[in-house]
C-alpha positions in Angstrom: 0.0 0.0 0.0 3.0 2.3 0.1 2.2 3.7 -3.3 -1.2 4.7 -2.1 0.2 6.2 1.1 2.5 8.3 -0.9 -0.2 9.3 -3.4 -2.4 10.4 -0.4 0.3 12.4 1.2 1.2 14.2 -2.1 -2.5 15.0 -2.7 -3.1 16.4 0.8 0.2 18.2 1.6 -0.5 21.4 -0.4 -3.8 21.8 1.4 -3.5 20.5 5.0 -2.5 23.1 7.6 -2.7 20.8 10.7 -3.2 17.2 11.8 -1.6 13.9 10.8 -1.9 13.5 7.1 -0.3 10.1 6.9 -2.2 8.8 9.9 -5.5 9.8 8.3 -4.5 8.3 5.0 -3.7 4.9 6.6 -7.0 5.0 8.4 -8.8 5.5 5.1 -6.8 2.7 3.5 -7.6 0.4 6.4 -11.3 0.9 5.6 -10.7 -0.1 2.0 -8.9 -3.2 3.2 -11.7 -4.4 5.5 -12.0 -8.2 5.3 -15.7 -8.2 4.4 -15.1 -6.4 1.1 -14.8 -8.3 -2.2 -15.2 -5.7 -4.9 -15.1 -2.4 -3.1 -11.4 -3.0 -2.2 -8.1 -1.4 -2.5 -8.0 -2.6 -6.1 -11.3 -0.7 -6.8 -9.8 2.4 -5.3 -6.7 2.0 -7.4 -8.9 1.5 -10.5 -10.8 4.7 -9.9 -7.7 6.7 -9.3 -6.1 5.3 -12.5 -9.3 6.1 -14.4 -9.1 9.7 -13.2 -5.5 9.9 -14.4 -6.5 8.4 -17.8 -9.1 11.2 -18.0 -6.3 13.7 -17.3 -7.0 15.8 -20.5 -10.7 15.8 -19.5 -9.8 16.7 -15.9 -7.6 19.6 -16.9 -10.1 21.0 -19.4 -13.4 19.8 -17.8 -13.1 19.6 -14.1 -13.0 22.8 -12.1 -11.2 21.3 -9.1 -9.0 18.3 -9.8 -8.0 17.9 -6.1 -11.7 17.6 -5.1 -12.2 14.9 -7.7 -9.3 12.9 -6.5 -10.2 13.3 -2.8 -13.7 12.2 -3.6 -12.4 9.1 -5.3 -10.5 8.3 -2.1 -13.6 8.6 0.0 -16.5 7.5 -2.3 -16.6 4.0 -0.8 -14.6 4.5 2.3 -17.6 3.4 4.3 -19.0 0.2 2.8 -21.4 -2.1 4.5 -23.8 -2.9 1.5 -26.4 -0.5 2.9 -28.3 2.4 1.4 -26.5 5.0 3.4 -23.0 4.0 2.6 -22.4 7.0 0.4 -23.8 9.4 3.0 -21.6 7.9 5.7 -18.6 8.1 3.4 -19.4 11.8 2.7 -19.6 12.5 6.4 -16.3 10.7 7.1 -14.7 12.9 4.4 -16.1 16.0 6.0 -14.8 15.0 9.4 -11.4 13.9 8.3 -10.6 16.7 5.9 -11.9 19.4 8.3 -9.6 18.0 11.0 -6.7 18.3 8.5 -7.4 21.9 8.0 -8.5 21.8 4.4 -10.4 24.8 3.1 -14.1 24.7 3.8 -15.1 25.0 0.2 -12.9 22.1 -0.8 -14.3 19.9 2.0 -17.8 20.7 0.9 -17.1 19.9 -2.7 -15.5 16.6 -1.9 -18.5 15.6 0.2 -20.9 16.7 -2.5 -19.1 14.6 -5.1 -19.1 11.5 -2.8 -22.9 11.9 -2.4 -23.2 12.1 -6.2 -22.0 8.5 -6.6 -25.3 7.3 -5.3 -26.9 7.9 -8.7 -24.0 8.7 -11.0 -26.2 11.4 -12.5 -24.3 14.7 -12.5 -26.0 17.8 -13.9 -25.0 18.8 -17.4 -22.9 21.6 -16.0 -21.3 19.6 -13.2 -17.8 19.1 -14.6 -16.3 17.7 -11.4 -19.1 15.3 -11.1 -18.8 14.1 -14.7 -15.2 13.2 -14.2 -15.7 11.3 -10.9 -18.8 9.5 -12.2 -16.9 8.4 -15.3 -13.9 7.2 -13.3 -16.1 5.2 -10.9 -18.0 3.5 -13.8 -14.9 2.8 -15.8 -14.9 -0.8 -14.4 -18.0 -1.5 -16.4 -15.9 -1.5 -19.5 -13.3 -4.1 -18.4 -12.7 -7.2 -20.4 -15.5 -9.7 -20.1 -13.7 -12.1 -17.8 -12.7 -9.3 -15.4 -16.2 -7.9 -15.5 -17.7 -11.3 -14.6 -15.2 -11.7 -11.8 -16.3 -8.3 -10.4 -19.9 -9.3 -10.6 -19.2 -12.4 -8.5 -17.4 -10.3 -6.0 -20.3 -7.9 -5.7 -22.7 -10.8 -5.2 -20.5 -12.0 -2.4 -20.7 -8.6 -0.7 -24.5 -8.9 -0.9 -24.6 -12.5 0.5 -27.1 -11.3 3.1 -29.6 -10.6 0.2 -31.7 -13.5 -1.1 -30.9 -14.5 -4.7 -34.3 -13.5 -6.1 -34.1 -10.0 -4.5 -30.5 -9.5 -5.6 -31.3 -10.4 -9.2 -34.3 -8.1 -9.2 -32.3 -5.2 -7.7 -29.3 -5.7 -10.0 -31.6 -5.9 -13.0 -33.2 -2.6 -12.1 -29.8 -0.9 -11.8 -28.6 -2.2 -15.1 -31.8 -1.3 -16.9 -31.5 2.2 -15.5 -28.0 2.5 -16.7 -28.8 1.2 -20.2 -31.7 3.6 -20.5 -29.4 6.6 -20.2 -28.3 8.3 -23.4 -24.7 7.9 -22.4 -23.2 6.1 -19.4 -20.2 8.4 -19.5 -20.4 12.2 -19.3 -17.0 13.2 -20.6 -16.2 12.9 -24.3 -13.1 10.9 -23.3 -15.1 8.5 -21.1 -17.5 7.9 -23.9 -14.8 7.3 -26.4 -12.8 4.9 -24.1 -15.5 2.9 -22.4 -19.1 3.4 -23.7 -19.3 0.6 -26.2 -17.6 -2.1 -24.0 -19.6 -1.1 -20.9 -22.9 -1.4 -22.7 -22.0 -4.8 -24.1 -21.1 -6.0 -20.6 -24.2 -4.7 -19.0 -26.5 -6.1 -21.7 -24.9 -9.5 -21.4 -25.3 -9.5 -17.6 -28.9 -8.4 -17.8 -29.7 -11.2 -20.3 -28.1 -13.7 -17.8 -30.1 -12.3 -14.9 -33.3 -12.7 -16.8 
């Protein structure tokens, strides 16, 4: 995890005026490494951060606050229990941690707003920060089929407490809603890189669920 510890420190150092940057970062990473997680793990965190970097041209020309997008990526699943309020709890954790580190109030508020946006992945047309974070979080939908299927099994394991019929119905509703959108990805780069493969993966999964 040393690469992530260093990435966290480099991201926070220009903004933090007090507190233990590295200690907070390790605490966040410990959450991502919780044993009950199967998909929402350190690898998912890495994947989202890599996707943000892949969208660097879009970030530089589209997002209004790159630091907020990256911090929101760190926190967007920091609290994960497979419950409906996971994103809200993650946003509150971000507010508490980042305020304690002395980050500007406006930056903390934007990070929390972006984390809450990952509930629906439906940023407003003029929400440039939200578009970049949403695209990065959904980039895994476009992975090669074998990796996509492995992720699906991992997600099912995280929801082992849900009956199979209920899981299939809920998962089907999510996929149907995604496929009904004009575009899964909100940045031009995201659409170019991932739209086609993501739709193919989602359509195949929906057919299997049915």
